[in-house]
Structures are given as structure tokens and as C-alpha cells.
C-alpha positions as CSV (number, residue, x, y, z in Angstrom):
1,M,-14.5,23.6,-30.5
2,H,-12.1,26.0,-28.7
3,P,-8.9,24.6,-27.2
4,K,-9.8,26.1,-23.8
5,R,-13.1,24.3,-23.8
6,T,-11.5,21.0,-24.9
7,D,-8.9,21.4,-22.1
8,K,-11.6,22.0,-19.5
9,I,-13.6,19.0,-20.6
10,A,-10.5,16.8,-20.6
11,T,-9.5,18.0,-17.2
12,G,-13.0,17.4,-15.8
13,I,-13.0,13.8,-17.2
14,I,-9.6,13.2,-15.7
15,Y,-10.7,14.5,-12.3
16,A,-13.8,12.4,-12.4
17,V,-11.8,9.2,-13.2
18,V,-9.3,10.0,-10.4
19,A,-12.1,10.6,-7.9
20,T,-13.7,7.3,-8.9
21,V,-10.5,5.4,-8.5
22,V,-9.8,7.1,-5.1
23,A,-13.3,6.3,-3.9
24,I,-13.0,2.7,-4.9
25,L,-9.6,2.5,-3.1
26,V,-11.0,4.1,0.1
27,F,-13.9,1.8,0.0
28,L,-11.7,-1.3,-0.3
29,I,-9.3,-0.2,2.4
30,G,-12.2,0.7,4.7
31,Y,-13.9,-2.7,4.1
32,I,-10.7,-4.6,4.8
33,L,-10.0,-2.6,8.0
34,Y,-13.6,-2.9,9.2
35,N,-13.6,-6.7,8.8
36,G,-10.0,-7.4,9.7
37,V,-9.1,-5.2,12.7
38,P,-11.3,-7.2,15.2
39,D,-9.3,-10.3,14.3
40,I,-5.8,-8.9,15.0
41,T,-4.5,-10.2,18.3
42,W,-1.1,-10.4,19.9
43,H,-1.0,-14.1,19.3
44,F,-1.8,-13.6,15.6
45,L,1.1,-11.1,15.2
46,T,3.7,-13.2,17.1
47,S,2.9,-16.8,16.4
48,Q,4.4,-19.0,13.6
49,A,2.3,-19.5,10.5
50,Q,0.5,-22.8,10.1
51,S,0.4,-24.4,6.7
52,F,-2.7,-26.5,6.8
53,S,-4.7,-25.4,9.8
54,A,-6.5,-22.2,10.8
55,G,-5.1,-20.0,13.6
56,G,-1.6,-19.5,12.4
57,G,0.2,-16.2,12.8
58,I,2.1,-13.8,10.6
59,R,5.4,-13.5,12.6
60,D,7.6,-14.7,9.8
61,Q,6.0,-12.6,7.1
62,L,6.3,-9.5,9.3
63,F,10.0,-10.2,9.9
64,N,10.6,-10.8,6.2
65,S,8.8,-7.6,5.2
66,L,10.9,-5.5,7.7
67,Y,14.1,-7.3,6.6
68,L,13.4,-6.4,2.9
69,L,12.5,-2.8,3.9
70,V,15.8,-2.4,5.7
71,L,17.8,-4.1,3.0
72,T,16.2,-2.0,0.3
73,L,16.9,1.2,2.3
74,I,20.6,0.2,2.8
75,I,21.0,-0.4,-1.0
76,S,19.0,2.5,-2.4
77,F,19.9,5.3,0.0
78,P,23.6,5.6,-1.1
79,I,22.5,5.3,-4.8
80,A,20.0,8.1,-4.3
81,M,22.4,10.3,-2.3
82,G,25.1,10.0,-5.0
83,P,23.3,12.1,-7.6
84,A,21.9,14.4,-5.0
85,F,25.3,15.7,-4.0
86,T,26.9,16.0,-7.4
């Protein structure tokens, strides 16, 4: 078998696998959004989480996610800029 033919076959297989994974990911995200977006309310976003009953919110989880995002940015930005300017 010629190397060019082998390369084209391998490239085709890799593209097929990538397309399959992307299709599965798009399906899962679409399914989650289709079933979840109608349930998002202002009360859900701003109320405190409830441990043992339904109807709790995600206020604390959203705050913690944003806090970690800002903290990570504060730590990683100077470390990334150091090598960029040397």
C-alpha cells in the first residue's frame, strides 16, 4: 500500500471519529438545553440551595464558580504574561 493512500485512509478515519464525537456532543448539549431552559427562572438563579427538598436555587454555586474564575485569572494571568514578554 502506498504511503499517500494510507495517509488518506487514516485522515478519513480520524475525521469520521471527530465528526461522530462532535455530533454526540451537539446532541447532548441540545438535549440538555431543550429540557432545561424552560425551568430556568429568576428565583432558581438567585435563591439559596435546599439540601433535602425540591425547588432550591443555584445562587451559591454560581457565586463560587465566578469566584474561582476570577481567582484563577488573577493567578494565571501574570504567570502567562511572564514568558510572553521575555
